[in-house]
N, C-alpha and C positions, 0 to 999 in steps of 0.2 A: 249723242248729245254735245255740240260742238260748244267749246271753252275761248272765250275772248279775254286775252291777260295784255291788258297796258301796262308798257314799261316807260322808264323815260331816265334819262343818262343825266347823272348828276356828278359832281366833285365827291370822290373819292373818300369814305366815312374816316377815313384817316387821316386825311390831309387837313392842313393848318389854313383854313381858307384865310384873304388877307382882301383889304377892302383897297380898290382902286386910289390912287390920288385926287381925282377929282369927284370923290366919293359917290359915284354913280351907280355904281353897283359892286360887286366880288370879281376880284382878277382870277379868270379862268385860264391864262395864257400858258402854257407849258405845265399845265395841272394836270395829274393822274384823274382820270375821270372812269365811273363804273355804274352799273345799274342802281338803282334806287335800292334799300334794303329791304324796304316794305313791300315793293315789286317782285325780289326776289324771290319772296316768301308766297308770293300769289303766285308767280311759277310754277315752284314747287307742289303748292297744294294743286293746280288744276294739273300736273304730270302725274300726282298721284291718284286723282280722281280717273284720270285715264287709266292705269295700271289695276287699279281696282274694278275696272270695266265701266264705270257710271259714265265717263265722258269719251267719245270717240277718237275728238280731233281737239288741238290746243293750239290755237291762233296767237302767236305775240303779236303786238303792234307798239311802234313808237312815232312819237311824233316829234320832228325838231331837223337839226342839220343832218348832213351828209354821214356824217361820223356814228350816228345813233344806228346805223348798220352791225357794228360794231357789240351794240347792246343785246341788238336782237340777235345774233348769233350767239351771245354769252345766253338767252333763254332758249334757243335751240339747241345749245349745248346740253343744257337742263335738261330738255326733254317736250320743247314744243316743236310740232308738226312743219309749223312755217312761219314765215313772218312778213309784216306790214309795213312798208314805213310812210307815214305822211311827212315828205320831205320839205322842209320851209325856213329860211334862214331868219323870217321874223321872230321877235320876243310872242312866245306863244303863253297865254295866259290861261288858267283855272275852264272860263268861261268856252274860250276857241278850243283847247283840248277836248273836252265836252260835249261840243259840237262836232267836233271831227270825230269824235269815237261815235258817235249819234248816227252818223251816218254811214260810217262803216260799219256798224252794228245794222242797220236795216240791208245794204249791200250783204255779208256775211250771215245773218238770221244764227246768230247765237245763242245759245239756251241761257248760257250763263256767264256774265262777267266777272271777273276776279281780279280786284288791283290793290297796290298798298293804299292803307288810309291815308298816305300824306307822302310829299317829297322831302326827302332833308335839306333841300336848297331853300323852298321856301315856306317849309310847314304850313301849305294853304288847308288843306284839308276839305276839299271845296270839291274835285274833280268828277269821284265817286257819286255825290249827292246829286252835283249837277246833272249829270249823265241819265242817272235814275227819272228825274224829274223831265227831262226832253224824252224820254223815252217811255215814261208812264209806265215803268217798269218798281216792282215793291225794291225795298233795298235792307239790307241789316249791314251796318258798319261798325268797325272793330271787333272783327271777328275773332275767334278764339278756337274755335271747332267748327265745323263744318261738314254735314252729312246728306248726300244725295241718295234721294229714293222716288224713284219713277219722276213723276211731273212735279215733286216737291222738293224742296232743300232745307232742313234742319240746320238754324245757323245759333250757336252759344258766342254773345257777346259780352265784351268787358264795360262794366259800368260802374260810376262812382261808387254805387251800393253793392257792388258785388258781380254777379251774372245773370245774364237777361236770355232767353232763351226763345226764339222769333221760327215759324212755320212761315215758308213763303211760298207762292205758286212759280212756277217757271214758266217764262224768262226774268231774270231777275239780275239784281248788281251786288256785290258784294266786295265792302272793302276789307284788307287783313290786318289784325297788329300780328307786333311779334312773336307772342306767346302759341300763334297758331302751328308753326312746324319749325323745323331746323334745316334750311335749305343744303341740299347734297354738296358733295364735292365734285365739280366740273372733271372728269378726268380726260386724259392728253387723247385718246381714239375719239370721247363723245365730240371733243373740240373739233377734231378733222371730219366727223360726221356732219357736222353744222353748217360745214364750208358747202358741201353739196346739198345743203338741205334749200326748199324755193325761198326766194326773199322779192315782194314784191313794193314798187316805189311808184307813188301817189303823188298828185300834190293837193292843196288845199281846193285850189282851182276846180280840181279833176271834180272834188265832193260836192260844191259848190257853196264855200265856206269861207268868210269874212274874219281873218284873223286878226282885223287892227285890234289893237291894245285898248282895253277900255279903264285899266288902270294906269296910272301913271307915279314912277318912282321918284321921291323927291329928294332923298338923299339917304344915302346909306353909311353909316359910321362903327366903329370899333366901339364895342364897349368899355365904359370906363375902366382903368387898372387898380384890382384890388389894393386896398392897403395891407401892409405888411401886423400880422398878429403882434401885440404884447403880453407877456407873461405878467400876473398881477399875484402879488404877495399873500392875498387870504379872500376869504368869500365876500367879505366886507367890500373890499375895495372892486370886486367883478361887481357885485350888485349897484354900488355907485356908478360903476363906467356905464350900465348896461341902461340904469336909470336915467341917468343925466347925461351921457355922449351919447350914446345910442338911440335911447328913447324909444326902449322897446317893451320896455317893463313902467 
């Protein structure tokens, strides 16, 4: 079984993002970039499936600028067998990425596509669902447990009321949640080995996909600064402020 794992290059989760002076977006110049944490969990799960013997090959895919090769090398250091970069300098929105992944899926014919439920930069939570719709495959989102058995996969997913278990026929699309696993520490020997693994580069034109943006960002603003807290002398004053100032009771 071949597993396809899309990974996205985003601003590192430890970095405090800054809005550009013209409010057109987030400033990423000279900012540390890394793999989207949800996608890192997806790579780890795919590699674990391979280690269990349920998968035979793990292929990492990234769509974006040339620097996304670094993200793919990280995925290969975790354990992916090879990488594919769909290189484009255009703004790639979820629908465009889903179309690119759909064309790659038709070419690579994986039995399973595992990706993060969302990226921490746009929080769109759309790509996996759109890919499943384009391919006509069953899907399971927010997975907290994945079990592959033959030509089926059982997925436990987190919902508002608790847990839900789905039984899907392969091929399928799974988006993963934080509690699925804890990604392994990438060792230096594995980083060196990843440099020798094959990495293919294609363009959206090669795949016949129009990646022109469908959505337009009007303005990006910093959230309003939080006001400092105040000490109140007693409960009666607290209730009065909550009722008359905050108006929450």
